C-alpha positions in Angstrom: -21.8 11.8 15.3 -23.6 9.1 17.2 -25.3 6.2 15.5 -27.2 3.6 17.6 -28.2 0.2 16.4 -31.3 -1.4 18.2 -32.2 -5.0 17.9 -35.7 -5.1 16.6 -37.7 -7.5 14.3 -34.7 -9.9 14.1 -32.4 -7.2 12.7 -30.6 -4.1 13.8 -32.3 -0.8 13.1 -30.1 2.3 12.8 -30.8 5.5 14.7 -28.7 8.1 12.9 -27.6 11.1 14.9 -29.1 9.8 18.1 -29.4 12.1 21.1 -30.0 9.3 23.6 -29.2 5.6 24.2 -32.3 3.4 23.9 -32.7 0.5 26.2 -32.4 -2.1 23.4 -29.2 -0.6 21.9 -26.7 -3.3 20.8 -24.2 -1.3 18.9 -23.2 2.4 19.6 -21.1 3.8 16.8 -19.2 7.0 17.7 -17.7 8.8 14.7 -15.6 11.8 15.6 -17.5 12.2 18.9 -18.0 15.5 20.6 -17.4 16.1 24.3 -21.2 16.0 24.9 -21.6 12.7 23.0 -18.8 11.1 25.0 -20.5 12.3 28.3 -23.8 10.8 27.1 -22.3 7.4 26.3 -20.3 7.4 29.6 -23.3 8.1 31.7 -25.6 5.7 29.9 -23.2 2.7 29.9 -20.8 3.4 32.7 -17.6 3.4 30.8 -14.8 5.8 30.4 -14.6 6.6 26.6 -10.9 6.7 25.5 -9.7 10.0 24.0 -8.3 10.3 20.5 -4.7 10.7 21.9 -5.2 7.5 24.1 -6.3 5.6 21.1 -3.1 6.4 19.3 -0.8 4.8 21.9 0.8 1.6 20.7 1.6 -0.1 24.0 -0.3 -3.5 24.3 -1.5 -2.5 27.8 -3.0 0.7 26.4 -4.7 -1.0 23.4 -5.9 -4.2 25.0 -7.2 -4.1 28.6 -10.3 -4.8 30.7 -12.0 -2.3 33.0 -15.1 -2.7 35.2 -16.1 -5.9 33.3 -15.8 -4.3 29.8 -13.1 -5.1 27.3 -11.3 -2.2 25.6 -9.6 -3.2 22.4 -7.9 -0.9 19.9 -7.0 -1.9 16.3 -5.6 -0.1 13.3 -8.0 -0.2 10.5 -7.4 0.9 6.9 -9.6 3.5 5.1 -9.5 5.2 1.7 -7.7 2.2 0.1 -9.2 3.0 -3.3 -7.5 6.4 -3.4 -3.9 7.5 -3.9 -3.7 8.4 -0.2 -4.7 5.4 2.0 -4.7 6.0 5.7 -4.6 3.6 8.7 -6.2 5.0 11.9 -6.9 3.4 15.3 -10.4 2.3 16.1 -11.4 1.3 19.7 -13.9 -1.5 20.4 -15.5 -1.5 23.8 -17.4 -4.7 24.6 -19.7 -4.5 27.5 -22.0 -7.4 28.8 -24.8 -6.3 26.5 -23.5 -3.5 24.2 -20.6 -2.8 21.7 -19.2 0.7 21.5 -16.9 1.7 18.6 -15.0 5.0 18.8 -13.4 6.0 15.5 -12.1 9.1 13.7 -12.0 7.6 10.2 -14.6 6.1 7.9 -13.5 2.7 6.7 -15.5 1.1 3.9 -15.8 -2.1 6.0 -18.0 -0.3 8.6 -20.3 1.0 6.0 -20.6 -2.5 4.5 -21.3 -4.2 7.8 -23.8 -1.5 8.8 -25.8 -2.1 5.7 -25.6 -5.9 6.2 -26.7 -5.9 9.8 -29.9 -3.9 9.0 -31.2 -6.7 6.8 -33.8 -9.1 8.1 -32.2 -12.2 9.9 -29.1 -10.2 11.1 -30.0 -10.7 14.7 -26.7 -10.2 16.6 -25.8 -9.6 20.1 -22.8 -7.3 21.1 -20.2 -10.1 20.7 -21.7 -11.1 17.3 -21.6 -7.5 16.1 -17.9 -7.3 17.2 -17.0 -10.4 15.3 -18.9 -9.4 12.3 -17.2 -6.0 12.2 -13.8 -7.6 12.5 -14.8 -10.1 9.8 -15.7 -7.2 7.5 -12.4 -5.4 8.2 -10.4 -8.5 7.4 -12.5 -9.0 4.2 -11.7 -5.5 3.1 -8.0 -6.0 3.8 -8.1 -9.2 1.7 -9.8 -7.4 -1.2 -7.1 -4.7 -1.0 -4.4 -7.4 -1.0 -5.9 -9.1 -4.0 -6.1 -5.8 -5.8 -2.5 -5.0 -4.9 -1.3 -8.3 -6.1 -3.0 -7.7 -9.5 -1.4 -4.2 -9.7 2.1 -5.7 -8.8 1.7 -8.1 -11.7 1.0 -5.2 -14.0 4.1 -3.4 -12.7 6.2 -6.5 -13.1 5.2 -6.8 -16.9 6.0 -3.1 -17.3 9.4 -3.3 -15.7 10.5 -6.5 -17.6 9.3 -5.5 -21.0 11.4 -6.9 -23.8 13.9 -4.5 -25.3 12.0 -4.1 -28.6 8.7 -3.3 -26.8 10.6 -1.0 -24.4 11.9 1.1 -27.4 8.4 1.5 -28.8 6.8 2.6 -25.5 9.2 4.7 -23.5 9.0 3.8 -19.8 9.3 6.6 -17.2 11.3 4.7 -14.5 10.8 7.6 -12.0 7.1 7.1 -12.3 7.6 3.4 -11.9 9.6 4.0 -8.8 7.0 6.2 -7.3 4.3 3.6 -8.1 6.3 0.9 -6.5 6.8 3.1 -3.4 3.0 3.6 -3.2 2.4 -0.1 -3.4 4.9 -0.7 -0.8 3.5 1.9 1.6 0.0 0.4 1.2 1.2 -3.1 1.8 3.0 -1.8 5.0 -0.2 -0.2 6.2 -2.1 -3.5 5.5 0.6 -5.4 7.6 0.2 -2.9 10.5 -3.5 -3.3 10.4 -3.4 -7.1 10.3 -0.8 -7.2 13.1 -3.1 -5.1 15.4 -6.2 -7.1 14.4 -4.4 -10.4 15.1 -3.4 -9.2 18.6 -7.0 -8.2 19.2 -8.4 -11.5 18.1 -5.9 -13.4 20.3 -6.8 -11.2 23.3 -10.5 -11.6 22.6 -10.2 -15.3 22.4 -8.3 -15.6 25.7 -10.5 -13.0 27.5 -13.1 -14.1 30.0 -16.2 -13.2 28.2 -18.7 -14.9 30.6 -22.2 -15.2 29.2 -21.7 -12.7 26.4 -20.6 -15.3 23.9 -21.1 -18.9 23.1 -19.3 -21.7 21.3 -20.3 -20.2 17.9 -18.8 -16.9 18.6 -15.6 -18.3 19.9 -15.3 -20.4 16.8 -15.7 -17.2 14.7 -12.9 -15.7 16.7 -10.6 -18.6 15.9 -11.6 -18.3 12.3 -10.7 -14.6 12.3 -7.3 -15.5 13.7 -6.6 -18.0 11.1 -7.7 -15.5 8.3 -5.4 -12.8 9.8 -2.5 -15.3 9.8 -3.0 -16.3 6.2 -3.4 -12.7 5.1 -0.3 -11.7 7.0 1.7 -14.4 5.2 0.5 -13.1 1.8 1.3 -9.5 2.8 4.9 -10.6 3.6 5.1 -12.2 0.2 4.0 -9.0 -1.4 6.6 -7.0 0.7 9.3 -9.3 -0.7 7.9 -8.8 -4.2 7.9 -5.0 -3.7 11.6 -5.2 -2.7 12.4 -7.4 -5.7 10.6 -5.0 -8.2 12.4 -2.0 -6.6 15.8 -3.6 -7.0 14.9 -4.7 -10.5 13.8 -1.1 -11.5 17.0 0.3 -10.0 18.9 -2.2 -12.1 17.0 -1.3 -15.2 17.9 2.4 -14.7 21.5 1.5 -14.1 21.5 -0.5 -17.4 19.9 2.4 -19.2 22.6 4.8 -17.9 25.4 2.4 -18.8 23.8 2.1 -22.4 23.9 5.8 -22.7 27.4 6.1 -21.5 28.5 3.3 -23.9 26.9 5.0 -26.9 28.6 8.4 -25.9 31.9 6.6 -25.5 31.6 4.8 -28.9 30.5 8.1 -30.6 33.7 9.7 -29.1 35.9 6.9 -30.4 34.2 7.0 -33.9 34.7 10.7 -34.3 38.1 10.9 -32.7 40.2 9.8 -35.8 38.5 12.3 -38.2 39.0 15.0 -35.7 42.7 14.2 -35.4 43.0 14.1 -39.3 41.2 17.4 -39.6 43.5 18.9 -36.9 46.6 17.7 -38.7 45.5 19.4 -42.0 44.4 22.4 -40.1 47.9 23.3 -39.0 49.5 26.3 -40.7 52.9 24.9 -41.6 54.4 26.3 -44.8 55.9 23.0 -46.0 53.0 20.5 -46.2 53.1 18.4 -49.5 49.4 17.7 -49.4 48.6 21.5 -49.7 49.9 21.5 -53.3 48.0 18.4 -54.4 45.1 19.0 -56.8 43.2 16.1 -54.9 44.4 17.0 -51.5 41.1 18.2 -50.1 39.1 15.1 -51.4 41.8 12.9 -50.1 41.5 14.5 -46.6 37.7 14.1 -46.6 38.0 10.5 -47.8 40.5 9.7 -45.1 38.3 11.2 -42.4 35.2 9.3 -43.6 37.2 6.0 -43.7 38.6 6.6 -40.2 35.0 7.1 -38.9 33.3 4.2 -40.7 35.9 1.6 -39.9 35.5 1.9 -36.0 31.7 1.8 -36.5 31.9 -1.3 -38.5 34.2 -2.9 -36.0 31.9 -2.0 -33.0 28.9 -3.4 -35.0 30.6 -6.6 -35.6 31.6 -7.2 -32.0 28.0 -6.3 -30.9 28.5 -3.1 -29.1 26.0 -1.4 -31.2 
């Protein structure tokens, strides 16, 4: 699909599903472009549109380069962060002297938000302004995701470190907790990957020769984007350490639960072992056993077994094992 944004009346008007490139086009957004759409953009602008396979290459020389006066920059952008299966896909930004071309095969929420904002009155941006605005929207979305992730990690921390009394009242499925921690860690790793690529893009864009395409204001915005990426990256590293801590703590809790179960089984074995021994003794079929002729032999044996079971239990309670 090809969406073209044309500067008109001090805002950018969207032409959805465009079949041509108008003269005043500032931003050309290519979502899962067909071969015909790629040919149309290449002929209209004079650039070689990267293929999907080329966009997925991770070498710096393949993601950040200049060709025929145009800057080709590829960054990893998150999408579907509100679902259980967030994805990080490469998006290519091609900055020409008077147009911005974006090639993407995913639908990040940040693109939708920026597209709605740039169509409002007063959003009169050139190609470089649209690029910095898009990057700013992507970074804001990553910041929102990190904030939500931090809150969810707080809730997980409370759940893992519940007091013993509360833990008994509400059984914790530690396998579910481990899966949840894994999902949080995976999302945080994708955020770090995205911020790393955007940071490289911002550094390259700030050092590139942009000529008359940008002014002091845009360069200042690029520096601000770089600082925002640095601060978010530091926070993502903090969350990564927290994920590791919670993972270790959860595994420790599982080990403690297993040790408690083993201890209870061991104590139960020790409690019932003496009565079993007594019952085994009186179950032997020897002819000469004095107790067999006692009128109170049976109650005596039962009392002896009960006493041998209660005494170890009281001892274990007193020393705090139960």
